[in-house]
N, C-alpha and C positions, 0 to 999 in steps of 0.2 A: 504494500500500500504506500503510495506517495501522495504528498500534498504540496501544492504551491500556494503560498500566501503572497499576493501581489499588491503593489502600490501602497504599502503601509509605511508608517513612520516608526522605525525600530528604536526603542528606548531601553537602554540598560542602565546600570548604576553609573556608567562612565560615557556611554555613547548616546547620540541622538542624530539619526540620519534616515533618509528615505531609501528603501531597497526592497527586494523580494527575498523571500525565504523558501528554500526547497527542503522538504523533509522526505527521507526515505526510511521506511520502517519506523523505528522509535527515535531516531536522532536527526538533528539538523545536519545536512550534508553540504549545503551551498547557500551562500548569501551574496547577492549582487544586484546591480541595476538591470532592470528589464530582462530578466532571465528567460532564455528561450529553451525551455525544457518541457517534456511531456509529463503530465501528472495525472493520477487517478482522480484527484479532486483539486479544484482551483477555488480559492477563497479571495474575494476582492476586499482589501483592507483600506480602500481609499478613505481619507479623513479619519482614520483610526490609528491608535497606538498599537504597536506590536511589542508586547512586554513579556518578560518571563512570568510563568505562573507563580501565583502567590505561595508563600510558605508560611503556614501558621504552626509555630513550634510549641504551642501550649494549648492542648485540648484535653478534655476529660470525657471521652465517650464511654458509655456503659459502665459508669463508675458508681460504686456504692457509697452513699453518704447519708448519715442521719436516718437510717432505717428505710431508705428508698434508693432508687437508681437514677442517675442522670438520664434525661429524657431522650437524648440522641444516642443511638448505637453506631457502630462503624458503617452500617449501611446508610442510615438516614443522615448521619453527620457528614460523611464524605460526599454524599450526593449534594447536600446543601453547600458544602465548601466549594464544590466544583461550580455550582451555579453562581457563586460569588467571586469566581476567579482565582480560587486557591486550588493548587494541584498537588500539594504535598502537606501532610500534617505530621507532627510528632506528638504522640499521645504519651500518657504516663502509666506504665505498668506499676502495680503496687505490691510490695512485699508484705505479706501478713506477718505481724510481729511474732518472732520466735520461729518462723519458718524460713526456708531458703529463698533468696532473691531469684534464683533460677526457677523455682516453682511458680513464683509470681509472674515471671516473664512468660512461662508457658501458658498460664491462665489468660494473659492478654493476647498471646498468639491465637488462642482458641476463640477469643472474642472477635478478633479481626479477620481471621482466616476465612476467605471466601465471601466476605461481605464488603470490603472497601472497594470503592470504584476509582480511587486515586491512590498514589503511592503514600506510604506511611512508614514511620519509624517509631521507636519507643525510647523514652527516658526510663530510669528505674527509680521509684520512690523507695528510699531506704528508711525503715521504721526501727530497726536495731542493727547493730553490726559488732558482735563480740569478736575478740581476737581470733578465735578459732574459725570464723567464717570469712575473714578478710580476703581469703583466696578467691571467693566467689566474684569479687569485683573484677579480677583479671579474667575470669571465665566469661563474665558479661561482655568484656571488650571483644573476646573471641566471637561472641554472638552478635556483634555489631552495636552493642549498647555502650556508648562512650560518654554518657552524662548521667548524673545521679541527682535526684532531688531530695532534700532534707527539709524538715519543718521545725521552726521555733514556735509555731502556733499549734493549737488544738491539743493541749495536754490530755493524756489518757487515750488519745486516738492515734495521731500521727507525730506528735511532738517527740523530739529526741534531745537528750541533755548535751551539755557542752563537751563532755568527754567523748560521747559517741560522735559528735560533730568532728572533733579533732581527729579521732581515729579514722573515720571514713575520709575526711579531707586529705589526711596524710597519704592514705593508700591510693586515693584517686590521683593525687599529684604524682606519685611514683609510677602510676600506670599511664600517665600522659593524657588523662581525661579531665572532665569539667564537672564542677559542682554547681547545681542550680539551687537557689536558696529562697524558701518562703520565710522572709525575715520580718517577724513581728514578735514582740515579747509576750508569748502566750501565757506565761505564768502570772505576770502583772495584769494582763488583760482579764484573766479569769477572776482576779481579786476585784477589779473594777466592776465586772459583771455581777459579782456577788453583792456588792453594795447597791447597784442599780435595782436588782431584783428585790432586795430587802425593802426598797422604797416603793415597790409596786410599779417600777418603770419597765413595762413589758412590751410596749408597742415596737414596731419595726424600726422606728427612728433611733431607738436606744442601741441598736446594733452598731450604728456609726458612733454614737456618743461614747460607747465603752471601748472603742478601739482608736485612741488618739494617735495622731501622726508621730508624736514623739516616741511612741512604742514601736512604730515601724522604723524610725530613724535609729533607735537604739539597737534593734535587731540587725539592721544593715551594718552599723558600725561594728558590732560584736562579731558578726560573721566575717567581715573583711579582716578584722584583726586575727581571728582564728585561721583564716585561709592564708594570710601572710606568713604566719608562723609555720603552718603545715606545708607551705610551698605548693599551693594548688590554685589554678585560675578559678574565678568565681563569677557566677552570673546571677544577678538579682531578678527574680521573676516578678511580674505584675507590680512594678513600682508605681506608687499612687500619689506621692506627696512631695512637695518641695523640700521638706525636712529630710526625707530619705534620699532624695536626689543629691542634696548637699554632701552627704557622706560618700556617695559614689564619686562625685567630682573631686573631692579631696583625695581619695584613693588613686584615681586616674592621674591627677596632677603629680602624684608621687611616683608615677610610673608602674603602678601595680596592675596586673592583668585582671581587672574588674570590669564587668559589663552589666548592662541592665536593659530590660524591656519595660514598656508600659503598654496599656491597652486602650482601645477606643473609649471605653466607659469612663476612664479617668481623664481623658482629654475633652470629652463632650458632655458628660453628665456630672451632676454635683449632688451634695447632700440634701438639697431642697426636695429631691424626688422622694425622700422618705416621709415627707409631711402630708402625703395624699390621704384622703379619707377612704373608708371601707377596706382597710388593710392593703390598699394598692401599693403602699410603700414596700411591702414584702417582695415585690417583683425585683427590687433593687438590692436585696440583701445578698451580698457577696463579700468575699474577703480577699484583700483589704476592702474596707467599705468605701463608698463614694465620699469624696472630700469636699471641703469648701471650694467654691469656684476660684478662689485666689491661687490655688495650686495649678490651674490649667496653663497659665502663661509660662511659668517656669518649666513645666513638662514639655511644652512646645519648644522652648528655648533649648532644652536638653536634647531634643531630637535634632534641631538645627546645628547645634554645636558638637554633636556626636558623643555627648555624655550618656545619652540613651541610644542604643544601636538599632533597635527595631521595635515593631509593634506586633504583639501577639494578641490573643483574645481571652485566654483562660476560659474557653467555651465549656461550660458545665451547667446546662440549663435544667430547670425543674418547672413543671407546669404549675401555674397559679392555682388551679383547682385540682385538688387531690394530692399535691405535693407541698407547695409553699404553705398551704393552709394547715399543715401539721403543726405550725407554730402560731396558730391563730391567737392563742392566749399567752404565748411566751416566745419572744423573739429568738431565744437561744435554740429553739426547736425548728426554726425555719431553715430548710436546706439551703446551704450557701452556694450561690452561683447563678449565672445567667448565660445567655447565648449571644454569639456574634460572629461565628465562623463564616457566615454567608455575607454579612454586611460590611466587614472590615475594609475591603478594598475600596468600595464606593464611598464609605464614610471618610476614609483618610484622603482619598483623592479630592473629595469635595472640600473638606476642612483644611487640607494641606495645600494642594496645588491650586484648586479653583479660587480659594480665598487668599492665596498669596503668602502662605506661611512657609512653604518649602518648594523646592524645584521639582520638576517631574523626575529628574534623575534620583534625587533624594527619596522620592516616593517609591521608586523601584528598590532602592537600597533597603529601606526600612520595612518593606512588605515582602521582600524575597531574598535579595542577594546577601545581606548581612547574616541572616539566619542560616543560609546555606553555608556560609564561611565558618560561622561559629560552631556549627554542629556537624562538620565533616561531610558536607554534601556538594561543595563547590569544586569544580565547575560543572559537574554533572547536572546540578540544579542551580537555579538562581541567576541564570543569564540566558541570552539568546546568542549562541555562538556555534560555529561548526564543531561538531563532536559532542555537543551537549544534548541532553534529553530534550525532545521536542515538547516540553511543557510550556505552552504559549497561550497568552490571552490576547485576543483582538478586542481592544478596549475602546469604547466610544467615549471620548472626553467631553462631549457636549450634551449627551442625552441626560435629561433630568427625570428622575423617578422619585416617588414618595415611598419611603419604607413603611410597610404596614403588613400586618398579618393577613389583610384582605387583598394585598397586591401579589398576585400569583407569580410575578416576575422576581419578587424581592424576598419572599419568605417561603422556604422549603424546610426549615428547621422544625424539629418534632416537638414543639411546645406551644402553648396556647396564648402567647403574647409575644410582643417584640419590645425590648427595652428602648429601642429607638423609634417607636411608633410615631408617625407623623413627620419625621425628619425628611426634608427634601434634599436630595443629593444629586450633584452633577458628576457624572461618570458611571459607566455601566459596562460590566463584563459581557460583551455581546456573544463572543464565540470562545470556547475554552477547549484546548487540546491537551491531553495527557499522553505523553510518550507517542505523539504523532496521530492519535485518534481523537476525533471530536467527541467530547462528552456532553457539552451543552452548546446549543446554538439558538440564539434569539428566543430564549425562554423555553426551548424544548430540550428535554433530557435525551441524550443519545448514547449515554454510557452503558456500562455493563456491570452489574453487581459481581464483585470478585475480581475485577480487572486490575485493581491496585496491587502493587508489589510491596513486600516488606523491604525496607532499605537498611542494609548494614552500613553504619556510618564510620567515618574515619576518626582518628585521634584529634585532640584539640589543636587547632592551628589559627587561633584568633588573636595573636599578639598584635597585629596591625589594625585591629578594629577599634 
């Protein structure tokens, strides 16, 4: 199967030019002006951007949490991702405390196998790591798992103490791999929550009130200090506040291999969303919580100045009815998370490029290229180049759509609301190719369940990010 994409404007992290792209099988084999080649399929990309498929390196499909499961599995979640212009996701396999991380990996392979319609990889969530099992971390590298996530939050569930952090950090550094960190001081936060509940403060808005930005900043500072001593590169996931970002900037100014991501919700939503009537604020209960609007400017500055390297989603949705309402009378029982794997590309193009905050090249960097580089996938993924996988989005930079659960072009995620309901966005992923095959075109799904491949990722190589 061959595909010729004609007349497009090719944009990568560093390029911006007009040319044709010829795809044979799964890879790009030729790029040039006015290519005269025969192809099985010709796609006219006049007035469109031809960009690398998006990479969302932070999703939670089919994840157990708070007595329920995230609403998107690997079938529904990867299909929605494809509609939104994302062609690679990296999900989180979870180690059950006291059991082998390799067993946790196999559980997630079973969840994804035969369901994903785009390519996928895994991080490993480590919930304990005694000395006698440190060797598993090297075995995970052999399985293509080259990043591990640890939590300072959720005591009694995912939280690990500082000794475990150091032990795992040191081993990860020796293996040439990367630590991903959920950095919030969960021990102190639990004390703040205890006081709030004693006062009868149980509404959704108290989820945010009990998770102050200083506790995120403290977690970021402490994890950076431990990582420096352990000799391991560190990536802060879903960074949400100016306080936390300041700690990343200090570390990077000192030359430490520290990286960070933020998410669309922290750039575009704020804590006022918790103040809605009829329990509607529960839709926005996620961790970290939405912050005061004053944090958004510094986060955009961080993206411009490369203190934040990319935008992920932390896609972990729960339905408003039947899941979020488990916490109707107690905010601590509301399942934490929301969805955005489908809307990320349009939201960031609109708020970033169309509104003049970032360049179109930076848009490609923070939605695709930098994640590919940090997580050992570049140049196979994250660029449009000869020899790279033909993961390509033909993106209409002028089309305006309204994000809504009622807009069949913009909502294929498997939950009953959209956190960005009513947002008008300029920029639409019109045609999406995964390894040379069209999976979505003008609102029609053309992919195949199970067509996505598991990606074994390379070792950490992000020192220049």
